[in-house]
N, C-alpha and C positions, 0 to 999 in steps of 0.2 A: 491546531496543536492540542487543545484541551481534550479533544476526542481520543487522541492516541497517547498522550502523556509526553511524548517526545517525537522528534522527526523520524527516528528509526522505526518507531511504532507504525507510522504511516506507511513506510516502505515495507515492513513486514506484512501489514494488512493487504497492501497492493499485490505483493508476491503470492500470498495465499488465496486471496479472494477476488483479485482483479480490480480494475479501475472503477467498476460500477459500485464497489463498496465505498470508495472514496467519494464518488459523485453523490451517492445516497446520503452521505454525511455532510453535503453542502459544498464540496470542493468543485472548483471550476473543471469542466470536462477536459480541456486541453492539458491542464496541470495534472489531472488524475491519470490521463493516458500516458503522459511523459514519465510520471513517477512509476507507473506499472512497468514500462519498458525497462527502465533502469533497475527496478527491484527484481524483476524476473531474471535479469542477467547477473545480478550480484548477490542475491540473498537465497540461501538454500532453506527450504522448509524444514522446520523442526520435526524430527521423527521420534515419536514416543514408543518405547518398547513395552 
């Protein structure tokens, strides 16, 4: 949680960078993969103009 500030931050990271970004920060692989699936279904990437 400290890495991301809050739980939503972890989901944003997973949606943008994939599960590997969570795993690289020490998260369990099964959890990271599950979070990525949910994140990609529910979080739209922020588009900067």
